[in-house]
C-alpha positions in Angstrom: -18.1 -46.3 13.2 -17.3 -42.6 14.1 -13.2 -43.5 13.1 -14.0 -45.5 9.9 -16.3 -42.7 8.3 -13.3 -40.2 9.3 -11.1 -42.0 8.3 -13.1 -42.6 4.9 -13.3 -39.0 4.3 -9.6 -38.2 4.9 -8.6 -40.6 2.2 -11.6 -39.2 -0.2 -9.9 -35.7 0.7 -6.3 -36.9 -0.1 -7.2 -38.3 -2.8 -9.1 -35.5 -4.4 -5.7 -33.3 -3.7 -3.9 -31.5 -7.1 -3.2 -34.3 -9.3 -1.6 -31.8 -11.9 0.3 -30.7 -9.7 4.1 -32.2 -8.8 4.5 -32.8 -5.3 6.0 -30.5 -3.7 5.3 -28.0 -5.6 3.0 -25.2 -4.6 0.6 -24.4 -7.5 0.9 -20.8 -7.5 4.9 -20.5 -8.0 6.0 -19.0 -11.0 7.2 -21.6 -13.7 11.1 -20.6 -14.1 11.6 -19.2 -17.8 14.8 -21.2 -19.0 14.6 -19.6 -22.4 16.6 -16.7 -21.5 20.6 -17.2 -22.1 22.2 -16.7 -18.4 24.3 -13.9 -20.5 21.6 -12.3 -21.3 20.3 -11.6 -18.1 21.1 -8.4 -17.1 22.3 -7.8 -13.2 20.4 -4.9 -11.0 22.4 -3.1 -8.1 21.2 -4.0 -4.7 20.2 -1.3 -2.9 19.7 -0.6 0.9 16.1 0.8 0.5 13.1 -0.7 -1.2 12.0 1.4 -4.1 8.8 2.3 -2.3 10.6 3.7 0.4 12.7 5.1 -2.0 9.8 7.2 -3.3 8.4 8.1 -0.2 11.7 10.1 0.7 12.1 11.8 -2.4 8.5 13.3 -1.7 8.5 14.0 1.7 11.7 15.8 1.3 9.9 17.7 -1.3 6.9 18.1 0.6 9.6 19.9 3.6 11.3 22.2 1.1 8.2 23.7 0.4 7.5 24.3 3.9 4.9 21.7 4.4 4.7 18.8 6.8 6.5 15.3 5.7 9.0 14.8 8.8 9.1 12.3 11.0 7.1 10.0 8.5 6.8 6.2 9.9 6.0 3.0 7.8 2.5 2.2 8.4 1.8 -1.2 9.8 -1.5 -3.2 9.5 -3.0 -1.6 12.9 -2.1 1.6 11.1 -4.1 1.3 7.9 -7.4 0.8 10.2 -10.1 -0.3 8.3 -9.1 0.7 5.2 -7.7 -1.9 2.7 -4.2 -3.8 3.7 -2.3 -2.6 0.2 0.9 -0.6 -1.2 3.4 0.8 1.2 2.2 3.6 3.5 4.1 5.9 5.6 2.4 8.3 7.8 3.9 11.9 9.2 2.2 14.0 11.6 0.7 17.8 10.4 2.9 20.1 12.7 2.6 22.6 10.8 -0.6 22.4 8.1 -2.3 21.5 11.2 -1.0 22.1 14.8 -4.7 22.7 16.3 -5.8 18.9 15.2 -4.5 16.2 18.0 -3.4 13.3 15.9 -3.5 14.4 12.4 -1.6 12.5 9.9 -0.7 12.7 6.1 -0.6 9.1 4.6 1.6 8.8 1.8 0.8 5.4 -0.3 3.7 4.6 -3.3 1.6 1.9 -5.2 3.0 -1.1 -7.3 -0.8 -1.8 -8.7 -3.5 1.0 -10.2 -5.9 -1.0 -8.7 -5.0 -1.6 -5.1 -4.0 3.0 -5.5 -7.8 3.0 -6.8 -9.3 0.6 -3.8 -7.1 2.9 -1.0 -8.6 6.3 -2.7 -12.1 4.9 -2.8 -11.9 3.6 0.6 -10.8 7.4 1.8 -13.1 8.7 -0.1 -16.5 6.9 0.9 -15.7 7.2 4.5 -15.3 10.7 3.8 -18.8 10.9 2.6 -20.8 8.9 5.3 -19.8 11.3 7.5 -18.1 14.5 7.5 -16.3 14.4 10.5 -14.0 11.7 8.6 -14.0 13.7 5.6 -10.5 13.5 3.9 -8.7 15.2 1.0 -7.3 12.4 -1.5 -4.4 12.2 -4.4 -4.5 9.4 -6.7 -2.9 9.3 -9.9 -2.5 5.8 -10.0 0.9 4.7 -8.4 1.0 7.5 -5.5 -2.2 7.8 -3.2 -1.9 11.0 -0.2 -5.0 10.9 2.1 -5.0 14.0 4.6 -7.8 15.4 7.1 -10.5 17.8 4.9 -9.9 20.3 7.4 -6.7 21.0 6.0 -7.1 24.2 4.1 -7.7 23.6 0.5 -5.0 26.0 -0.2 -2.6 24.0 1.6 -4.0 20.4 -0.4 -3.4 22.5 -3.6 0.2 22.7 -2.7 0.6 19.0 -1.5 -1.0 18.0 -4.6 1.4 20.2 -7.2 4.0 18.3 -5.6 2.6 14.9 -6.1 1.3 16.0 -9.6 4.9 16.4 -10.9 
């Protein structure tokens, strides 16, 4: 009896599958636009690094040129985001110059393709800082770039980071 019920339920579930979706086609795959003639397609030169990596490098280089921390940045993996949303391309770098007395102090720089993702990150860091002073942060968000650093960093130093990011 149990086998009969399992078989019937299985057949019902199979029969309820997306009738509007052709077989072997993911429902969320983008449609190919065949209206653009092949000769009108513009070729893009490949680069060795992704766009976000180039943006990270340019910003971090600007920080270092101003005498701020930015060296030894590493790409953030899922574990590095902690409880924060795992969105945008993040890199973190040690704050050895601006916070030498604070063990394990890092700046986090994110490049976001989606402004909503940038807002999620900025809101996360702002809200945890409001919940406890120990986790307070300086946060910059222009809708594409988000940077977070410990609020224990002097305001004048943070202002230098913000001035570079605002350019």
